[in-house]
Every structure is written in C-alpha cells, then in structure tokens.
All heavy atoms as an XYZ file, in Angstrom:
762
protein
N      -9.294     10.805    -10.640
C      -8.320      9.811    -10.257
C      -8.292      9.680     -8.736
O      -8.547     10.633     -8.025
C      -6.931     10.210    -10.731
C      -6.738     10.105    -12.195
S      -6.529      8.368    -12.508
C      -6.025      8.395    -14.155
N      -7.934      8.512     -8.280
C      -7.894      8.270     -6.847
C      -6.732      7.328     -6.526
O      -6.273      6.586     -7.380
C      -9.197      7.656     -6.374
N      -6.282      7.391     -5.295
C      -5.297      6.416     -4.826
C      -6.065      5.309     -4.104
O      -7.059      5.563     -3.431
C      -4.283      7.035     -3.853
O      -4.980      7.583     -2.740
C      -3.462      8.100     -4.524
N      -5.605      4.098     -4.277
C      -6.211      2.940     -3.629
C      -5.136      2.286     -2.776
O      -4.061      1.966     -3.269
C      -6.733      1.948     -4.665
C      -7.705      2.544     -5.628
N      -9.035      2.681     -5.338
C      -7.532      3.073     -6.857
C      -9.639      3.249     -6.362
N      -8.748      3.500     -7.301
N      -5.413      2.075     -1.498
C      -4.451      1.464     -0.581
C      -4.867      0.018     -0.338
O      -6.017     -0.258      0.006
C      -4.396      2.237      0.761
C      -3.438      1.562      1.727
C      -3.994      3.679      0.521
N      -3.916     -0.892     -0.550
C      -4.153     -2.317     -0.373
C      -3.272     -2.850      0.746
O      -2.129     -2.417      0.884
C      -3.804     -3.085     -1.651
C      -4.724     -2.800     -2.800
C      -4.521     -1.708     -3.617
C      -5.791     -3.630     -3.057
C      -5.350     -1.444     -4.678
C      -6.636     -3.376     -4.119
C      -6.418     -2.278     -4.926
N      -3.782     -3.780      1.514
C      -2.960     -4.539      2.452
C      -2.788     -5.910      1.822
O      -3.678     -6.764      1.890
C      -3.629     -4.638      3.827
C      -2.709     -5.261      4.863
O      -1.683     -5.864      4.464
O      -3.003     -5.146      6.055
N      -1.651     -6.104      1.176
C      -1.433     -7.320      0.404
C      -1.392     -8.577      1.255
O      -1.659     -9.664      0.759
C      -0.136     -7.190     -0.398
C      -0.120     -6.049     -1.413
C       1.237     -5.974     -2.074
C      -1.215     -6.208     -2.432
N      -1.069     -8.439      2.532
C      -1.027     -9.627      3.388
C      -2.429    -10.091      3.775
O      -2.607    -11.211      4.208
C      -0.201     -9.357      4.641
O      -0.827     -8.367      5.436
N      -3.437     -9.223      3.587
C      -4.813     -9.596      3.919
C      -5.597     -9.965      2.669
O      -6.134    -11.055      2.552
C      -5.517     -8.456      4.685
C      -4.829     -8.246      6.031
C      -6.996     -8.767      4.888
C      -5.349     -7.074      6.812
N      -5.690     -9.016      1.713
C      -6.449     -9.260      0.491
C      -5.855     -8.402     -0.611
O      -5.898     -7.182     -0.540
C      -7.926     -8.916      0.697
C      -8.778     -9.289     -0.498
O      -8.284     -9.593     -1.570
N     -10.079     -9.271     -0.299
N      -5.315     -9.044     -1.636
C      -4.669     -8.290     -2.703
C      -5.650     -7.805     -3.769
O      -5.255     -7.094     -4.678
C      -3.566     -9.122     -3.349
C      -4.041    -10.391     -4.011
C      -2.867    -11.165     -4.543
C      -3.311    -12.499     -5.113
N      -2.186    -13.279     -5.591
N      -6.929     -8.153     -3.648
C      -7.921     -7.755     -4.636
C      -8.850     -6.648     -4.158
O      -9.569     -6.069     -4.949
C      -8.771     -8.963     -5.048
C      -7.946    -10.062     -5.660
C      -7.769    -11.270     -5.010
C      -7.320     -9.877     -6.889
C      -7.009    -12.279     -5.578
C      -6.557    -10.878     -7.459
C      -6.408    -12.070     -6.802
O      -5.643    -13.052     -7.352
N      -8.868     -6.364     -2.864
C      -9.799     -5.380     -2.322
C      -9.037     -4.276     -1.587
O      -8.258     -4.542     -0.678
C     -10.765     -6.070     -1.355
C     -11.874     -5.179     -0.884
C     -12.868     -5.939     -0.017
O     -13.067     -7.148     -0.242
O     -13.421     -5.313      0.894
N      -9.268     -3.036     -1.998
C      -8.605     -1.894     -1.365
C      -9.181     -1.662      0.027
O     -10.385     -1.807      0.240
C      -8.793     -0.649     -2.212
N      -8.311     -1.282      0.975
C      -8.801     -0.993      2.319
C      -9.252      0.452      2.431
O     -10.009      0.790      3.337
C      -7.753     -1.332      3.395
C      -6.431     -0.620      3.135
C      -7.552     -2.822      3.485
C      -5.397     -0.829      4.219
N      -8.791      1.330      1.506
C      -9.305      2.694      1.452
C      -9.024      3.307      0.090
O      -8.117      2.873     -0.624
C      -8.744      3.555      2.574
S      -7.058      4.099      2.320
N      -9.844      4.301     -0.270
C      -9.694      5.047     -1.515
C      -9.677      6.525     -1.179
O     -10.449      6.968     -0.336
C     -10.857      4.765     -2.469
C     -10.982      3.306     -2.803
O      -9.992      2.635     -3.005
N     -12.201      2.807     -2.856
N      -8.819      7.278     -1.845
C      -8.734      8.716     -1.608
C      -8.671      9.424     -2.951
O      -7.752      9.187     -3.723
C      -7.481      9.038     -0.788
C      -7.248     10.507     -0.564
C      -8.260     11.116      0.375
O      -8.667     10.499      1.340
N      -8.672     12.329      0.076
N      -9.662     10.289     -3.257
C      -9.574     11.044     -4.514
C      -8.363     11.974     -4.491
O      -8.087     12.614     -3.491
C     -10.874     11.837     -4.562
C     -11.612     11.548     -3.320
C     -10.846     10.574     -2.503
N      -7.636     12.027     -5.603
C      -6.422     12.819     -5.659
C      -6.542     13.930     -6.703
O      -6.283     15.078     -6.415
C      -5.205     11.923     -5.985
C      -3.962     12.758     -6.157
C      -5.005     10.903     -4.895
N      -6.937     13.594     -7.903
C      -6.993     14.555     -9.001
C      -8.442     14.988     -9.193
O      -9.333     14.164     -9.321
C      -6.430     13.929    -10.288
C      -6.518     14.895    -11.446
C      -5.002     13.487    -10.073
N      -8.664     16.301     -9.223
C     -10.017     16.834     -9.317
C     -10.618     16.615    -10.702
O     -11.804     16.333    -10.824
C     -10.026     18.313     -8.968
N      -9.830     16.764    -11.743
C     -10.344     16.633    -13.106
C      -9.967     15.275    -13.682
O      -8.921     14.719    -13.370
C      -9.754     17.718    -13.991
C     -10.109     19.090    -13.546
C      -9.539     20.081    -14.538
N      -9.492     21.396    -13.927
C      -8.582     22.288    -14.175
N      -7.627     22.043    -15.028
N      -8.619     23.461    -13.585
N     -10.812     14.801    -14.584
C     -10.519     13.521    -15.225
C      -9.404     13.655    -16.252
O      -8.784     12.685    -16.633
C     -11.772     12.960    -15.889
C     -12.817     12.520    -14.891
C     -13.980     11.860    -15.563
C     -14.993     11.411    -14.523
N     -16.150     10.768    -15.111
N      -9.117     14.885    -16.709
C      -8.072     15.099    -17.708
C      -6.680     14.910    -17.112
O      -5.757     14.512    -17.811
C      -8.176     16.520    -18.285
C      -9.440     16.772    -19.046
C      -9.473     18.208    -19.535
C     -10.798     18.531    -20.171
N     -10.849     19.953    -20.586
N      -6.521     15.223    -15.845
C      -5.209     15.118    -15.199
C      -4.854     13.661    -14.952
O      -5.709     12.835    -14.659
C      -5.199     15.870    -13.881
C      -5.421     17.348    -14.065
O      -5.705     17.824    -15.151
N      -5.293     18.095    -12.987
N      -3.564     13.366    -15.063
C      -3.086     12.004    -14.839
C      -2.013     12.015    -13.761
O      -1.153     12.880    -13.729
C      -2.510     11.445    -16.130
C      -3.557     11.230    -17.206
C      -2.915     10.661    -18.439
C      -3.909     10.307    -19.502
N      -4.882     11.281    -19.832
N      -2.069     11.032    -12.878
C      -1.054     10.885    -11.833
C       0.227     10.392    -12.495
O       0.216      9.397    -13.222
C      -1.525      9.907    -10.747
C      -2.751     10.466    -10.037
C      -0.413      9.633     -9.757
C      -3.382      9.507     -9.075
N       1.329     11.102    -12.260
C       2.589     10.733    -12.888
C       3.663     10.310    -11.887
O       4.593      9.620    -12.263
C       3.142     11.898    -13.734
O       3.283     13.048    -12.898
C       2.208     12.216    -14.888
N       3.544     10.729    -10.624
C       4.562     10.388     -9.627
C       3.906     10.007     -8.308
O       2.932     10.626     -7.896
C       5.503     11.575     -9.369
C       6.387     11.875    -10.522
N       5.999     12.690    -11.553
C       7.645     11.465    -10.811
C       6.971     12.782    -12.426
N       7.986     12.042    -12.010
N       4.472      9.001     -7.669
C       4.059      8.605     -6.321
C       5.328      8.380     -5.519
O       6.240      7.674     -5.957
C       3.221      7.302     -6.336
C       2.871      6.873     -4.926
C       1.957      7.486     -7.148
N       5.410      8.999     -4.339
C       6.587      8.851     -3.487
C       6.138      8.436     -2.087
O       5.222      9.034     -1.534
C       7.359     10.169     -3.422
C       8.665     10.082     -2.707
C       9.695      9.261     -3.465
O       9.789      9.343     -4.675
N      10.443      8.454     -2.752
N       6.757      7.411     -1.536
C       6.429      6.910     -0.211
C       7.471      7.384      0.784
O       8.661      7.381      0.485
C       6.391      5.380     -0.211
C       5.382      4.810     -1.156
C       5.715      4.515     -2.463
C       4.089      4.595     -0.728
C       4.782      3.990     -3.333
C       3.148      4.074     -1.598
C       3.498      3.771     -2.907
N       7.045      7.753      1.970
C       7.961      8.141      3.032
C       8.342      6.875      3.803
O       7.469      6.167      4.292
C       7.293      9.154      3.964
C       8.240      9.708      4.987
O       9.001      8.988      5.615
N       8.186     11.011      5.167
N       9.641      6.570      3.938
C      10.038      5.331      4.619
C       9.841      5.355      6.131
O       9.814      4.305      6.761
C      11.525      5.194      4.267
C      11.966      6.584      3.983
C      10.780      7.309      3.420
N       9.671      6.546      6.712
C       9.557      6.645      8.160
C       8.114      6.880      8.601
O       7.606      6.200      9.489
C      10.464      7.773      8.700
C      11.918      7.473      8.344
C      10.290      7.943     10.197
C      12.862      8.613      8.582
N       7.459      7.833      7.979
C       6.096      8.206      8.353
C       5.083      7.645      7.348
O       5.417      7.421      6.194
C       5.964      9.731      8.408
C       6.930     10.367      9.354
N       6.811     10.258     10.719
C       8.043     11.090      9.140
C       7.795     10.901     11.305
N       8.580     11.422     10.365
N       3.826      7.419      7.767
C       2.807      6.862      6.869
C       2.235      7.927      5.925
O       1.059      8.276      5.989
C       1.748      6.328      7.833
C       1.866      7.220      9.016
C       3.322      7.565      9.128
N       3.097      8.473      5.058
C       2.712      9.564      4.172
C       3.043      9.184      2.732
O       4.082      8.586      2.456
C       3.465     10.858      4.550
C       3.053     11.298      5.954
C       3.207     11.968      3.544
C       3.863     12.449      6.499
N       2.141      9.549      1.818
C       2.346      9.359      0.386
C       2.205     10.722     -0.274
O       1.270     11.465      0.016
C       1.300      8.393     -0.210
C       1.364      7.037      0.477
C       1.497      8.249     -1.711
C       0.250      6.106      0.074
N       3.114     11.051     -1.191
C       3.020     12.283     -1.967
C       2.732     11.886     -3.407
O       3.418     11.035     -3.973
C       4.313     13.106     -1.869
C       4.502     13.560     -0.424
C       4.276     14.287     -2.824
C       5.721     14.375     -0.179
N       1.688     12.499     -3.980
C       1.243     12.173     -5.330
C       1.307     13.433     -6.184
O       0.818     14.485     -5.784
C      -0.202     11.627     -5.304
C      -0.665     11.267     -6.699
C      -0.312     10.426     -4.380
N       1.919     13.316     -7.372
C       2.003     14.435     -8.296
C       1.325     14.094     -9.608
O       1.332     12.943    -10.046
N       0.729     15.108    -10.262
C       0.071     14.872    -11.540
C       0.806     15.581    -12.672
O       1.795     16.273    -12.450
C      -1.407     15.258    -11.491
C      -1.654     16.741    -11.316
O      -0.696     17.517    -11.384
O      -2.816     17.118    -11.106
N       0.308     15.404    -13.895
C       0.981     15.953    -15.065
C       0.869     17.469    -15.174
O       1.570     18.087    -15.964
C       0.453     15.295    -16.337
C      -1.038     15.485    -16.530
O      -1.726     15.913    -15.586
O      -1.522     15.199    -17.638
N       0.046     18.103    -14.369
C      -0.101     19.563    -14.376
C       0.771     20.238    -13.312
O       0.740     21.443    -13.155
C      -1.557     19.957    -14.126
C      -2.545     19.313    -15.045
C      -2.706     20.131    -16.273
N      -3.649     19.461    -17.148
C      -4.306     20.058    -18.077
N      -4.141     21.335    -18.283
N      -5.123     19.378    -18.845
N       1.514     19.467    -12.541
C       2.395     20.028    -11.528
C       1.777     20.147    -10.147
O       2.404     20.679     -9.236
N       0.569     19.641     -9.966
C      -0.062     19.690     -8.652
C       0.470     18.540     -7.793
O       0.656     17.425     -8.279
C      -1.581     19.566     -8.770
C      -2.200     20.726     -9.479
N      -2.687     20.621    -10.757
C      -2.399     22.002     -9.086
C      -3.169     21.781    -11.124
N      -2.994     22.645    -10.138
N       0.714     18.824     -6.527
C       1.221     17.818     -5.594
C       0.270     17.733     -4.410
O      -0.145     18.744     -3.857
C       2.640     18.186     -5.092
C       3.127     17.170     -4.086
C       3.592     18.289     -6.263
N      -0.073     16.504     -4.025
C      -0.962     16.280     -2.885
C      -0.267     15.334     -1.920
O       0.329     14.333     -2.325
C      -2.303     15.678     -3.336
C      -3.047     16.672     -4.210
C      -3.156     15.278     -2.154
C      -4.340     16.161     -4.761
N      -0.335     15.662     -0.639
C       0.245     14.835      0.420
C      -0.893     14.104      1.122
O      -1.845     14.718      1.583
C       1.016     15.722      1.396
S       1.768     14.799      2.728
N      -0.799     12.780      1.195
C      -1.825     11.959      1.837
C      -1.221     11.262      3.043
O      -0.142     10.683      2.960
C      -2.357     10.908      0.858
C      -2.921     11.433     -0.444
C      -3.125     10.300     -1.421
C      -4.228     12.144     -0.191
N      -1.925     11.306      4.156
C      -1.474     10.621      5.366
C      -2.398      9.442      5.617
O      -3.621      9.582      5.603
C      -1.499     11.571      6.563
C      -0.946     10.967      7.812
C      -0.860     11.981      8.920
C      -0.269     11.366     10.163
N      -0.224     12.315     11.261
N      -1.821      8.278      5.836
C      -2.596      7.071      6.081
C      -3.308      7.171      7.424
O      -2.710      7.546      8.430
C      -1.678      5.854      6.054
C      -2.334      4.490      6.027
C      -3.194      4.328      4.787
C      -1.281      3.418      6.059
N      -4.568      6.841      7.432
C      -5.390      6.936      8.635
C      -4.831      6.071      9.766
O      -4.336      4.969      9.522
C      -6.813      6.478      8.305
O      -7.565      6.301      9.477
N      -4.927      6.552     11.010
C      -4.455      5.739     12.140
C      -5.174      4.398     12.238
O      -4.589      3.416     12.691
C      -4.759      6.602     13.368
C      -4.858      7.988     12.855
C      -5.361      7.876     11.443
N      -6.430      4.329     11.805
C      -7.165      3.061     11.846
C      -6.542      2.022     10.917
O      -6.607      0.824     11.178
C      -8.617      3.276     11.449
C      -9.362      4.093     12.464
O      -9.010      4.120     13.631
N     -10.382      4.792     12.023
N      -5.934      2.472      9.826
C      -5.327      1.549      8.873
C      -3.918      1.142      9.279
O      -3.357      0.219      8.723
C      -5.298      2.185      7.483
C      -6.659      2.540      6.911
C      -6.492      3.260      5.596
C      -7.517      1.309      6.751
N      -3.334      1.851     10.244
C      -1.972      1.557     10.682
C      -1.914      0.609     11.866
O      -0.850      0.240     12.313
C      -1.251      2.856     11.058
C      -0.944      3.714      9.868
C      -0.157      4.909     10.291
N      -1.064      6.043     10.420
C      -0.942      7.010     11.299
N       0.038      6.992     12.155
N      -1.792      7.998     11.332
N      -3.056      0.225     12.405
C      -3.067     -0.650     13.576
C      -2.584     -2.045     13.207
O      -2.942     -2.585     12.167
C      -4.477     -0.757     14.156
C      -4.955      0.513     14.804
C      -6.331      0.325     15.374
C      -6.835      1.608     16.003
N      -8.210      1.471     16.477
N      -1.771     -2.609     14.058
C      -1.297     -3.969     13.861
C      -2.368     -4.939     14.366
O      -3.109     -4.616     15.296
C       0.004     -4.193     14.638
C       1.160     -3.334     14.169
S       1.614     -3.640     12.467
C       2.316     -5.260     12.610
N      -2.473     -6.116     13.772
C      -3.453     -7.090     14.252
C      -3.150     -7.509     15.686
O      -1.996     -7.538     16.106
C      -3.313     -8.267     13.302
C      -2.142     -7.998     12.451
C      -1.712     -6.585     12.644
N      -4.207     -7.828     16.422
C      -4.038     -8.230     17.820
C      -3.389     -9.601     17.904
O      -3.614    -10.474     17.068
C      -5.398     -8.276     18.520
C      -6.031     -6.919     18.668
C      -7.331     -7.023     19.418
C      -7.963     -5.660     19.590
N      -9.237     -5.731     20.294
N      -2.587     -9.763     18.954
C      -1.939    -11.042     19.185
C      -2.950    -12.025     19.773
O      -3.752    -11.681     20.626
C      -0.761    -10.877     20.136
C       0.334    -10.005     19.598
C       1.475     -9.847     20.583
O       1.550    -10.637     21.549
O       2.282     -8.939     20.391
N      -2.898    -13.260     19.303
C      -3.778    -14.294     19.831
C      -3.105    -14.944     21.028
O      -1.878    -14.993     21.119
C      -4.067    -15.339     18.759
C      -4.832    -14.775     17.584
C      -5.083    -15.822     16.547
C      -5.821    -15.220     15.367
N      -5.999    -16.176     14.298
N      -3.917    -15.447     21.937
C      -3.375    -16.084     23.141
C      -2.559    -17.312     22.764
O      -2.971    -18.126     21.948
C      -4.504    -16.505     24.076
C      -5.206    -15.343     24.723
C      -6.253    -15.822     25.693
C      -6.951    -14.658     26.366
N      -7.975    -15.114     27.304
N      -1.380    -17.407     23.352
C      -0.529    -18.566     23.131
C       0.239    -18.527     21.820
O       0.980    -19.441     21.512
N       0.037    -17.476     21.026
C       0.738    -17.384     19.754
C       1.668    -16.169     19.782
O       1.250    -15.071     20.114
C      -0.259    -17.247     18.610
C       0.383    -17.216     17.254
C      -0.657    -17.073     16.147
O      -1.822    -16.847     16.399
N      -0.213    -17.215     14.920
N       2.895    -16.406     19.438
C       3.868    -15.309     19.428
C       3.894    -14.683     18.034
O       4.124    -15.366     17.034
C       5.255    -15.849     19.779
C       6.298    -14.767     19.905
C       7.638    -15.331     20.323
O       7.659    -16.295     21.107
O       8.653    -14.804     19.847
N       3.640    -13.386     17.971
C       3.643    -12.674     16.696
C       5.025    -12.104     16.469
O       5.550    -11.380     17.310
C       2.585    -11.545     16.694
C       2.640    -10.759     15.405
C       1.200    -12.115     16.916
N       5.606    -12.446     15.333
C       6.938    -11.950     15.006
C       6.826    -10.561     14.396
O       5.918    -10.282     13.630
C       7.627    -12.895     14.043
C       7.828    -14.280     14.612
C       8.418    -15.213     13.584
O       8.475    -14.920     12.408
N       8.860    -16.374     14.053
N       7.769     -9.698     14.757
C       7.775     -8.332     14.252
C       9.154     -7.999     13.718
O      10.121     -8.672     14.013
C       7.414     -7.352     15.375
C       6.035     -7.534     15.939
C       5.767     -6.549     17.049
C       4.411     -6.786     17.677
N       4.146     -5.894     18.787
N       9.216     -6.941     12.936
C      10.501     -6.459     12.447
C      10.602     -6.483     10.940
O       9.750     -7.042     10.247
N      11.670     -5.900     10.441
C      11.852     -5.816      8.990
C      11.998     -7.181      8.318
O      11.535     -7.377      7.197
C      13.139     -5.005      8.830
C      13.405     -4.378     10.143
C      12.687     -5.164     11.162
N      12.629     -8.135      8.975
C      12.827     -9.454      8.368
C      11.488    -10.141      8.096
O      11.310    -10.787      7.058
C      13.694    -10.323      9.273
N      10.539     -9.982      8.993
C       9.218    -10.588      8.823
C       8.489     -9.921      7.659
O       7.867    -10.591      6.828
C       8.399    -10.467     10.125
C       6.984    -10.965      9.931
C       9.073    -11.226     11.243
N       8.575     -8.587      7.569
C       7.914     -7.861      6.481
C       8.540     -8.215      5.136
O       7.839     -8.362      4.139
C       7.987     -6.350      6.730
C       7.250     -5.895      7.976
C       5.770     -6.242      7.970
O       5.135     -6.132      6.892
O       5.247     -6.626      9.021
N       9.849     -8.387      5.092
C      10.527     -8.771      3.854
C      10.093    -10.166      3.430
O       9.857    -10.431      2.246
C      12.061     -8.681      4.030
C      12.470     -7.208      4.146
C      12.795     -9.361      2.881
C      13.913     -7.005      4.547
N       9.951    -11.070      4.392
C       9.500    -12.435      4.078
C       8.081    -12.427      3.514
O       7.781    -13.150      2.554
C       9.576    -13.307      5.328
N       7.196    -11.591      4.071
C       5.830    -11.479      3.560
C       5.835    -10.968      2.124
O       5.117    -11.483      1.263
C       5.007    -10.522      4.424
C       4.582    -11.055      5.757
C       3.746     -9.998      6.457
C       3.440    -10.321      7.872
N       2.690     -9.230      8.540
N       6.640     -9.938      1.863
C       6.715     -9.359      0.527
C       7.287    -10.359     -0.471
O       6.794    -10.483     -1.596
C       7.550     -8.083      0.556
C       7.556     -7.261     -0.710
C       6.148     -6.860     -1.109
C       8.414     -6.036     -0.535
N       8.313    -11.113     -0.068
C       8.877    -12.142     -0.942
C       7.841    -13.201     -1.289
O       7.771    -13.664     -2.434
C      10.091    -12.804     -0.289
C      11.324    -11.919     -0.324
O      11.361    -10.995     -1.169
O      12.223    -12.144      0.502
N       7.029    -13.580     -0.315
C       5.983    -14.575     -0.547
C       4.981    -14.069     -1.585
O       4.608    -14.790     -2.507
C       5.270    -14.888      0.772
C       4.180    -15.908      0.656
C       3.506    -16.154      1.997
C       2.316    -17.065      1.854
N       1.587    -17.229      3.102
N       4.566    -12.798     -1.449
C       3.628    -12.222     -2.408
C       4.246    -12.104     -3.803
O       3.592    -12.392     -4.806
C       3.160    -10.848     -1.929
C       2.206    -10.869     -0.742
C       2.037     -9.472     -0.184
C       0.872    -11.433     -1.155
N       5.504    -11.698     -3.867
C       6.163    -11.576     -5.163
C       6.314    -12.933     -5.837
O       6.189    -13.041     -7.063
C       7.523    -10.900     -4.999
C       7.471     -9.416     -4.647
C       8.870     -8.899     -4.342
C       6.834     -8.615     -5.755
N       6.578    -13.971     -5.072
C       6.682    -15.313     -5.641
C       5.346    -15.769     -6.214
O       5.304    -16.428     -7.250
C       7.185    -16.310     -4.597
C       8.651    -16.121     -4.300
O       9.406    -15.627     -5.134
N       9.063    -16.500     -3.104
N       4.245    -15.419     -5.553
C       2.925    -15.754     -6.082
C       2.686    -15.075     -7.422
O       2.166    -15.682     -8.362
C       1.824    -15.346     -5.097
C       1.702    -16.173     -3.830
C       0.698    -15.530     -2.882
C       1.269    -17.583     -4.163
N       3.078    -13.819     -7.536
C       2.901    -13.081     -8.789
C       3.788    -13.665     -9.877
O       3.358    -13.827    -11.018
C       3.206    -11.583     -8.575
C       3.215    -10.835     -9.888
C       2.199    -10.978     -7.624
N       5.010    -13.997     -9.529
C       5.931    -14.563    -10.509
C       5.438    -15.910    -11.008
O       5.571    -16.237    -12.183
C       7.316    -14.701     -9.905
C       8.001    -13.387     -9.678
C       9.371    -13.568     -9.082
N       9.930    -12.285     -8.716
C      10.507    -12.024     -7.573
N      10.639    -12.973     -6.653
N      10.970    -10.819     -7.310
N       4.837    -16.732    -10.137
C       4.313    -18.028    -10.532
C       3.172    -17.874    -11.520
O       3.071    -18.627    -12.488
C       3.830    -18.820     -9.310
C       4.952    -19.321     -8.442
C       4.446    -19.988     -7.172
O       3.221    -20.204     -7.053
O       5.276    -20.310     -6.316
N       2.314    -16.891    -11.322
C       1.189    -16.658    -12.220
C       1.709    -16.254    -13.597
O       1.204    -16.711    -14.624
C       0.239    -15.582    -11.647
C      -0.787    -15.158    -12.665
C      -0.432    -16.093    -10.391
N       2.722    -15.392    -13.652
C       3.271    -14.939    -14.936
C       3.934    -16.087    -15.696
O       3.852    -16.157    -16.909
C       4.280    -13.808    -14.715
C       3.631    -12.511    -14.396
C       4.659    -11.396    -14.315
C       3.997    -10.085    -14.008
N       4.975     -8.992    -13.935
N       4.612    -16.986    -15.006
C       5.281    -18.084    -15.688
C       4.295    -19.118    -16.202
O       4.560    -19.802    -17.180
C       6.312    -18.768    -14.768
O       5.647    -19.231    -13.584
C       7.421    -17.808    -14.398
N       3.143    -19.264    -15.572
C       2.133    -20.223    -16.010
C       1.425    -19.761    -17.278
O       0.964    -20.571    -18.059
C       1.108    -20.470    -14.903
C       1.654    -21.247    -13.739
C       0.603    -21.461    -12.682
C       1.174    -22.230    -11.513
N       0.186    -22.426    -10.449
N       1.310    -18.452    -17.481
C       0.587    -17.957    -18.664
C       1.461    -17.831    -19.865
O       2.598    -17.959    -19.924
C      -0.048    -16.579    -18.392
O       0.980    -15.656    -18.016
C      -1.093    -16.678    -17.320
C-alpha cells in the first residue's frame, strides 16, 4: 500500500508523489490524520502500525508570482479553491 499526494488545484488525476506505507500486501490502511499546522500525515494500518510522513519541501513551494499579477493568499482563497473543486465533483454526480 502507498499514499498518493495530489495537488487538486493543478491536476486531480495525477499524483505529485507516492510514498510506500505498508510493507505487506495483507495489511490495510485504516486511519489517516492530517496535521493542520505542519505538513505531516500520520497513517495507521489494521495491524496497529503507525507511520509518520512529512511532505517534501519541494512539494510545499508556492507557485511564483507573475509580473503585473497579484497573487491572493490566505485561508479564504484556499477555501474558494476547495469549494470550486467540490462543485465540480457534485456536478458530475448529479449528471450520472
């Protein structure tokens, strides 16, 4: 088993990184916990093993600002991005 990290604002179909978590194929990941402050994920499996994963600094870099364009930052901007993605998913479910 492995964890796959996606940047939904860039590409929701292609993972930006993969990290093996469970050594055996018999084990199943049962819990995932995200740290709201630090770029850390804790993953637990059905055998009681816990692994702490830290997101690479290369994956945490913000995109560069373009000349003449003001890049908005903050929680409100991130919430708006997430709402946009959720609306896309909801539209697909209602069409089928």
